[in-house]
C-alpha positions in Angstrom: 109.8 103.1 58.4 112.0 100.0 58.4 110.3 96.6 59.1 112.2 96.4 62.5 111.1 99.9 63.6 107.5 99.1 62.5 107.6 95.9 64.5 108.9 97.7 67.6 106.3 100.5 67.5 103.5 97.9 66.8 104.6 95.8 69.8 104.9 98.9 72.0 101.4 100.1 71.0 99.9 97.0 72.6 100.9 98.6 75.9 99.0 101.7 74.9 96.1 99.4 74.1 95.9 97.2 77.3 97.0 99.8 79.8 93.5 101.3 79.4 92.2 98.3 81.3 94.8 98.7 84.1 94.1 102.4 84.5 90.4 102.8 83.7 89.1 99.5 85.1 91.5 98.1 87.7 92.8 101.2 89.3 90.0 103.6 88.5 86.3 102.8 88.1 85.8 99.1 88.9 86.5 99.3 92.7 84.4 102.5 93.0 81.5 101.3 90.8 81.5 97.8 92.4 80.9 99.3 95.9 78.6 102.1 95.0 76.5 100.6 92.1 76.7 96.9 91.8 76.9 96.3 95.5 74.4 99.1 96.4 72.4 97.0 98.8 75.3 95.1 100.3 76.8 96.3 103.6 80.1 98.2 103.1 82.2 95.8 105.1 80.8 92.8 103.1 81.4 94.6 99.7 85.0 95.3 100.7 85.4 91.6 101.6 83.9 90.6 98.2 86.3 93.0 96.4 89.3 91.5 98.2 88.2 88.0 97.3 87.7 89.0 93.7 91.2 90.4 93.3 92.8 87.5 95.2 90.9 84.9 93.0 92.0 86.6 89.8 95.6 86.8 90.9 95.7 83.2 92.1 94.3 81.9 88.8 97.0 83.8 86.9 99.7 82.6 89.3 98.7 79.0 88.7 98.4 79.1 84.9 101.2 81.5 83.9 104.2 79.1 84.0 102.4 76.3 82.1 101.1 78.8 79.5 104.6 80.1 78.9 106.0 76.6 78.4 103.1 75.6 76.0 103.4 78.8 74.0 107.2 78.3 73.5 106.7 74.7 72.5 104.0 75.6 69.9 105.8 78.7 68.7 102.6 80.8 69.0 103.3 83.5 71.6 101.4 86.1 69.5 98.5 83.8 69.0 98.2 83.2 72.7 98.5 86.9 73.4 95.6 87.6 71.1 93.4 84.9 72.6 93.8 86.3 76.1 93.5 89.9 74.9 90.2 89.0 73.2 89.0 87.4 76.5 89.9 90.7 78.3 88.2 92.9 75.7 85.0 90.9 75.6 84.7 90.7 79.4 85.5 94.4 79.9 82.9 95.4 77.3 80.3 93.1 78.9 80.5 95.1 82.1 78.4 97.8 80.3 75.3 95.5 80.4 75.6 94.5 84.1 72.6 96.0 85.9 72.6 97.7 89.3 72.9 95.2 92.2 74.4 92.4 90.1 77.7 92.3 91.9 78.3 88.6 91.4 78.0 88.9 87.6 80.3 92.0 87.7 82.8 90.0 89.8 82.9 87.0 87.4 83.3 89.3 84.3 86.1 91.2 86.1 88.0 88.1 87.1 87.9 86.8 83.5 89.0 90.3 82.3 92.0 90.3 84.7 92.9 86.8 83.5 92.8 88.0 79.9 94.8 91.1 80.7 97.5 89.3 82.7 97.7 86.3 80.4 98.2 88.6 77.4 100.9 90.5 79.2 102.9 87.3 79.7 103.2 86.7 76.0 103.6 90.4 75.3 106.7 90.5 77.6 108.0 87.4 76.0 107.9 89.0 72.6 110.3 91.8 73.7 113.4 89.8 72.5 111.6 89.0 69.3 111.2 92.6 68.2 114.2 94.2 69.8 118.0 93.6 69.4 119.8 93.2 72.8 121.7 96.5 72.4 118.4 98.6 72.4 116.3 96.4 74.7 116.2 99.0 77.5 114.8 101.7 75.2 112.3 99.4 73.6 111.0 98.1 76.9 110.7 101.7 78.2 108.9 102.7 75.0 106.2 100.2 75.7 105.7 101.3 79.3 105.8 105.0 78.3 103.1 104.6 75.7 101.1 102.6 78.2 101.2 105.4 80.7 100.2 108.0 78.1 97.5 105.9 76.5 95.9 104.8 79.8 96.1 108.3 81.1 94.5 109.9 78.0 91.5 107.5 78.0 91.1 107.8 81.8 91.1 111.6 81.6 88.5 111.5 78.9 86.4 109.0 81.0 86.7 111.2 84.1 85.5 114.2 82.0 82.6 112.1 80.8 81.5 111.2 84.3 81.8 114.8 85.5 79.7 116.1 82.6 77.5 113.2 81.4 74.9 115.5 79.8 77.6 116.9 77.4 77.9 113.4 76.0 74.2 112.7 75.8 74.3 110.4 78.8 71.7 110.3 81.6 74.1 110.4 84.6 77.5 109.5 86.0 76.6 105.9 86.4 75.8 105.5 82.7 79.1 107.4 81.9 81.1 104.8 83.9 79.3 101.9 82.1 80.2 103.6 78.7 83.8 103.9 80.0 84.0 100.1 80.2 82.8 99.8 76.7 85.3 102.5 75.5 88.1 100.6 77.2 87.3 97.4 75.3 87.1 99.2 72.0 90.4 101.1 72.7 92.1 97.8 73.6 90.9 96.2 70.3 91.8 99.1 68.1 95.3 99.6 69.3 96.1 95.8 69.3 95.7 95.7 65.5 99.3 97.0 64.8 100.8 94.0 66.8 98.5 91.6 64.9 99.5 93.0 61.5 103.1 93.9 61.8 104.8 91.7 64.5 105.9 88.3 63.3 107.5 85.5 65.2 110.4 83.5 63.9 109.5 80.2 62.4 109.9 77.2 64.7 109.0 73.5 64.6 105.4 73.7 65.9 103.6 70.8 67.7 100.0 70.1 68.5 98.3 71.7 71.5 97.6 68.4 73.2 101.2 67.3 72.9 102.5 70.7 74.0 100.4 70.6 77.2 101.5 67.0 77.9 105.1 67.9 77.4 104.5 71.2 79.2 104.2 69.7 82.6 107.5 67.9 82.2 109.2 71.0 80.9 107.8 73.0 83.8 109.7 70.9 86.3 112.8 71.1 84.2 112.4 74.9 83.9 112.1 75.2 87.7 115.4 73.3 88.1 116.9 75.4 85.4 116.0 78.7 87.1 117.6 77.4 90.3 120.7 76.4 88.4 121.0 79.9 86.8 122.2 81.5 90.0 122.1 85.2 88.8 118.7 84.8 87.2 117.4 83.2 90.4 118.9 86.0 92.5 117.4 88.6 90.3 113.9 87.0 90.6 114.2 87.1 94.4 115.2 90.8 94.3 112.5 91.6 91.8 109.8 89.9 93.9 110.8 92.0 97.0 111.1 95.4 95.4 108.2 95.1 93.0 106.1 94.0 96.0 106.9 97.5 97.4 106.1 99.2 94.1 102.7 97.4 93.8 101.9 98.0 97.4 102.2 101.7 96.9 100.1 101.5 93.7 97.3 99.5 95.4 97.3 101.3 98.8 97.9 104.9 97.8 94.2 105.7 97.5 93.3 103.9 100.7 96.2 105.8 102.5 95.1 109.1 101.1 91.6 108.6 102.3 92.8 107.5 105.7 94.7 110.8 106.2 91.7 112.9 105.2 92.2 113.7 101.5 89.2 114.0 99.1 88.5 111.4 96.4 88.8 114.1 93.7 92.4 114.8 94.9 93.2 111.1 94.7 91.9 110.8 91.1 93.9 113.9 90.1 97.0 112.4 91.7 96.5 109.2 89.6 96.2 111.2 86.4 99.4 113.1 87.3 101.3 109.8 87.8 100.1 108.6 84.4 101.2 111.6 82.4 104.5 112.1 84.2 105.1 108.4 83.7 105.1 108.7 79.9 108.2 110.7 79.3 109.9 109.4 82.5 109.6 105.8 81.4 111.2 106.6 78.0 113.9 108.6 79.7 114.8 105.6 81.9 115.3 103.5 78.8 118.2 105.9 77.9 119.4 106.0 81.5 119.6 102.2 81.5 121.7 102.3 78.3 124.0 105.1 79.6 124.8 104.0 83.1 123.6 100.3 83.1 120.2 98.7 83.6 120.9 97.6 87.2 122.1 101.1 88.2 119.0 102.6 86.7 116.8 100.3 88.8 118.8 101.1 92.0 118.3 104.8 91.4 114.5 104.3 91.1 114.5 102.2 94.3 116.4 104.9 96.2 113.7 107.4 95.1 111.0 105.1 96.3 112.6 104.8 99.7 112.6 108.7 99.9 109.0 108.8 98.7 107.9 106.3 101.3 109.7 108.1 104.1 108.2 111.5 103.0 104.6 110.0 102.7 104.5 109.3 106.4 104.6 113.1 107.1 102.2 114.5 104.5 99.0 116.4 105.5 97.9 118.4 102.4 96.7 117.6 98.9 99.6 119.5 97.3 102.0 117.2 99.1 100.2 114.1 97.7 100.4 115.7 94.2 104.1 116.1 94.7 104.4 112.5 95.6 102.4 111.6 92.5 104.9 113.5 90.3 107.9 111.8 91.9 106.4 108.3 91.7 105.5 109.0 88.1 109.2 109.8 87.4 110.4 106.3 88.5 107.4 103.9 88.4 107.6 103.2 84.7 111.4 103.2 84.9 111.7 100.4 87.5 109.1 98.4 85.6 110.6 98.7 82.2 114.2 98.2 83.2 113.3 95.2 85.3 111.7 93.6 82.2 114.7 94.3 80.0 117.2 93.2 82.6 115.4 89.9 83.0 115.2 89.4 79.2 119.0 89.4 79.3 119.1 86.6 81.8 117.0 84.0 80.2 118.0 81.2 77.7 117.3 81.8 74.0 114.1 80.2 72.8 112.6 80.0 76.3 111.2 83.5 76.5 107.5 82.7 77.3 108.2 80.0 79.9 110.7 82.1 81.8 108.4 85.2 81.6 105.7 82.9 82.9 107.6 82.7 86.1 108.4 86.4 86.0 104.7 87.3 85.7 103.8 84.8 88.4 106.1 86.6 90.8 104.5 89.9 89.6 101.1 88.5 90.7 102.6 87.3 94.0 103.7 90.9 94.5 101.6 93.1 96.8 100.9 90.0 98.9 103.7 90.5 101.5 103.5 94.4 101.3 99.9 94.9 102.3 100.1 92.3 105.0 103.2 94.0 106.4 101.6 97.5 106.2 98.4 96.2 107.9 100.3 94.3 110.6 102.5 97.3 111.5 99.5 99.7 111.4 97.6 97.4 113.7 100.5 97.1 116.2 101.3 100.8 116.1 97.8 102.2 115.7 99.1 104.5 113.0 98.7 104.4 109.2 101.7 106.6 108.9 104.0 104.2 110.7 102.5 101.3 108.8 103.3 102.8 105.4 107.0 103.1 106.5 107.3 99.3 106.6 107.4 99.3 102.8 110.9 100.7 103.0 112.0 97.2 104.2 111.0 95.7 100.9 112.9 98.2 98.8 116.0 97.8 101.0 116.0 94.0 100.8 115.3 94.0 97.1 117.9 96.6 96.4 120.5 94.6 98.4 119.9 91.4 96.5 119.9 93.3 93.2 123.4 94.7 94.1 124.6 91.1 94.2 123.4 90.2 90.7 126.3 89.9 88.2 124.6 90.6 84.9 127.6 89.6 82.7 127.9 86.2 84.5 124.2 85.7 84.3 124.1 86.4 80.5 126.9 83.9 79.9 125.1 81.3 81.9 121.8 81.9 80.1 123.4 81.5 76.7 124.7 78.1 77.8 121.2 77.2 78.9 
């Protein structure tokens, strides 16, 4: 294997590594375990409130630190170093959940918030290294490879952990609660093991490095400059607006699918099955979208995915049976990784050379702002209409608005402007 291919695969396997946290912890076991085990003696309404505050706090911290972290990493020339620091934070906090006793919801919350910061902070620098490992001509495929491996890796570990919770005695465990705690430990070890290729085989180009104190001091000045620079790069700015709107729709579906399924009477086992379906369908589909982006254009690939999301959202308002929810899971799996991977590779084309991390700091900041407008919109429409089905239809507005702005993005003009800085 050539050094370049080895670097690409090593970079992509970090997605395999840390997607275990997104799938097993964030989407899977933490919300359920928080309410049923760590908050056992807390009223349901109060524990739901706590969970919302926990997620909002973690997201807010990431939003506040991401742009500055990106600037500092670029100035110091240590994107990989920062990635590993945040990844280690996420691993340690995730593993520590194993030792949190029943009823200790506050300790679980603090560890989870720190874990999300580690996960999200690591992703900032991981995204910023895309242009380090991939030539521009193959950036769509490389970005898609990372997302594809992430879906497969996260899905495999989650499937194993679900099996472990269903049959704990087969693994020498006392009950399902112990199995979930072991799942947190497995996630941390999985994250550590599959981060090693990136540590060993991905190398950043040499730059003139400066001290951390100087980088932070200069970082605040550079942050203001970068904000002005983003506004001046019209196509980059327009893409970020489009991305914020449509990724808000994507994230709203991800975060509210389980709640919507329960509200229309589906069983929790059906919802877990649907999540697994999305993960495994997402693996080949994300990789396929990398080739689609190369063949018909990255922007066109994203627009196709958004059109599918609009159809899915419309159809979701009329489902009644588990098999229909499974069908939606398959369709979402076909496009979810595609819209994520192609958005990342398109944005990578629209940023000035040498400013990867600081520009991806703003990209990740918008990603964390996502699913703010969508849930509020869904909740408001649901409240006014008295129907969850009508409420879910409001997400279509986000896809339409984001798609419209994306249509107006001129990639060639944006690339030329970015090269000039």
